[in-house]
N, C-alpha and C positions, 0 to 999 in steps of 0.2 A: 769852534776854534780849532785850527790845525794843530796836530800833534808834532812835537819836535823830537827828532831821532838823532842820537849821536852815532856816527858810523866811522869806524876806524879800520882802514884798509890801505896798505902801502902800495899795492899794485894799481898803477894809474888807470890802466885799461878797465880792469874789473871795477874799480872805484867809480869811474865815470859812468859806466853802464848802470850799476846798481843805484847810484845817486840819482841819475836822470830818471830811472824807472820809478823810484820811490817819490820823487818830486811830481811826476805825472799823476801819481795816485794821491796827490795833495798833502803830502807830508813835508814839513820843514826838515831839511837834512843838513847836519853839520858834519862835514867829512874831514877827518884828520888822517894823516898818513903815518902817524906814530902815536904812541900812548902819551907823549908829552902834552901836558895841558888838559888831559882827559877829565880830571877831577873838576877843574874849573868849568869846562865846557858842558859838563853833564848836569850842572846845578839846577837848570830849569828844563831838562829833557825828560820825556816820558818813557824812553826806552833806549838801550844801547845795543848796537850790533858790532861785534868785535871779531876781527880775523885773529887766528892764533899766531901765525907767523908774522911778526912785526919787527922792525929794526929797533935795537935797544931792548926795552922791556917787552917780553912776549905777551900775547893776549891773555894767557892765564893769569899772569901777575897783574896786568892792568885791570882785568875783570874782578879779581879779588879785591883790589884797592877800591874800585868803584862800588862794589857791594858793601864794603865796610863803611864807605862814606855815605852811601845812599841805599840803605837796606831795602827800601820799597821799589827801587829801580829795576825793572825787568831787564835781563841781559840775555842776548842771543849770540852764541858763539858760531863762527864760521871757520871751517878748516878743511884742507885737503886730506888731513889725517883721518883714517877710517878705523884705526884699531880701537878695540873696546876700552883699553886702558886710557887712551886720550879722551874718549867720550866720558868715561867715568870721572876723570880728572876735571873736565870742564863742568860737568853737572854737579860737582860738589858745591859750586857757588852759582852757576848760571842756571837760567830757567829753561833754556832749550839749546840744542846743538844741531847744526845743519852742516852736512858734508858737501864739499865741492866735487864736481860741478853741480849746480842747482838751477832750476828754472825760476825766473823772477816771480812767477805766480805763486810758487811754493814759498819763497821768502816772504812775499807780501801776505800770504795766508797765515804764516806763523807769526808775523808781526801783529796782525790783526787779533789773533787769538791771545797773544800775550798782553796786548793793550786792553782787550776786553776783560781778561782775567784780572788784571791789576785794578781796573775800574770797578769790577764787581766786588772784589775783596775789600775795597775801601768805601763802598757805597753806604754801608750801614756802620756807623761809628760803634766802637767797642767801649762799653761802659764798665768800669771796674769799681766795685764797692760804692757805686753811686757818687764817687768823688771825682772821677776823671774820665774824659772821653779822648780816644786816640783816633784821629782821622788819617789813615795811612797815605791816601792819595795826595793830600795836601801837606802831609807831614806836620800836622797841627795837634798839639796837646792842650786840652782845656780842662779847667777845674769845673766842679759841678755848677758853679755860679755862671759859667760861660766865659770867664776870663781866660785869655790865652796864657799858657805857661811857656816861658822861653828857656830852652835847654842849650847847653854848649854842645858842640859837635860830638864829643865823646859821651856825654850823658845821653844824647839822643841815640847814638849807636848802641850803647849798652841796653837801653830800654827797648829799642826796636828788636834787638837780638832776643831778649827775654820774651817779648810779645810773640815773636815768630815761633817760640817754643812754649807757648802758653800752657801752664799747668805742669810742665816738666821741670825737674830739678837739673839745673845746669851747673857744672863744676866751675870753680874759679879758673881752672886751666882752659876750659872750653870758651868761656866768655872772654878771657884775656886774649887768647890767640885769635878769636874771631874779630875783636875790635882793634887790637894793636898789631896783629899780623906777625907776632913773634912769640917764642915759647915763654910760658909763665915761669918765673923764678920763685921757688918756695920762699916765703917770708916777705915778698914784695907787697907793699901796702897800697900801691897805686889804685888797684881796682876797688879796694875797700873805701878809700877816700872818695872816689868818684861816686860810688853807691851812696855814701853818706850825704854828699852834696845833692845827689839826685833825689833822695828821700826828702831832703829839706824843701824841695820844690813841689813834689807831687803828693806827699803824705799829709794828712790832717795832723797827725801826731808822729813826727819822725822817730821819736823814742819808742813808739809802739806801732811799727809799720804794719799796714794792712794790705798794701799792694805788692811791694817787693819783700818777700819773705826770706829770711836767712835760714838755711838748712845747715845747722852747725856741723863743722868738719867736712862739709861737701861743697856747698856753693849757695846759689840763690834760685828762686823761682817766682813767677807771677802767677797767682792762683786765678783760675778761670772763674 
C-alpha cells in the first residue's frame, strides 16, 4: 500500500518539483501551500514534510501542532535557514531537518529512513503490566482481552507523551505545555481531570493505578 505524505510548501515551483518527484517514487502526496487545514489533512498520513517559511502560521508552529495532535507522525522540516538555532528549534519537535537547496534523492532517502524508523518502532506492541498493548503505528490501544480502548484526542496525546518518555518522571508543566501548547498555570486542574478519565479507561483499578503513576508534588510517569 502506498504511503501518504503531507507536504506543506508555499513556493509553487519548488512544491511542483518536489511533489512530482515524490509521486514518481510512488508516494501519495497531499500538497498544501499553507498550514491551514494541516491537522485535518494529516489524519491518515504516514509522514509530514514542512517548509519553515509559510504564509500565516510558520512551519515551526504548524509542526508543533501536528506533533501534539499526532505524536507518532514523523515530521521532516525543510528550510533555507542554516543557523544552528533554527535547526535546534525545529528538532525540538521534528524528527529531521533538511536545509535548502537539497537534491531530490536526499529528501527521498530521508523520507524512507523516517518511515522505516516509524514502522520499526511500532512493529512490536508495547505491553504494560499485562493489561494493555499500545500499537503506535496504528494508534491503537487494547486491553489484555484484545478489546480496543477508545480515547479522546487529549487522552491519547497525554498517554502518547508519557509513553515517549517511558520510565521518566514528567512534570505537570511539561505534560500540559506539550499537549495544550501553552504555559501551565499553577492550580489548574485540567490535566488532573484528563488523567483521571484516562485511568478509568486503561487501568484495571483506577483507584490504585499500575500504569500511570502519580509522583506526588512533581507529575506522572509510565513505568517500563
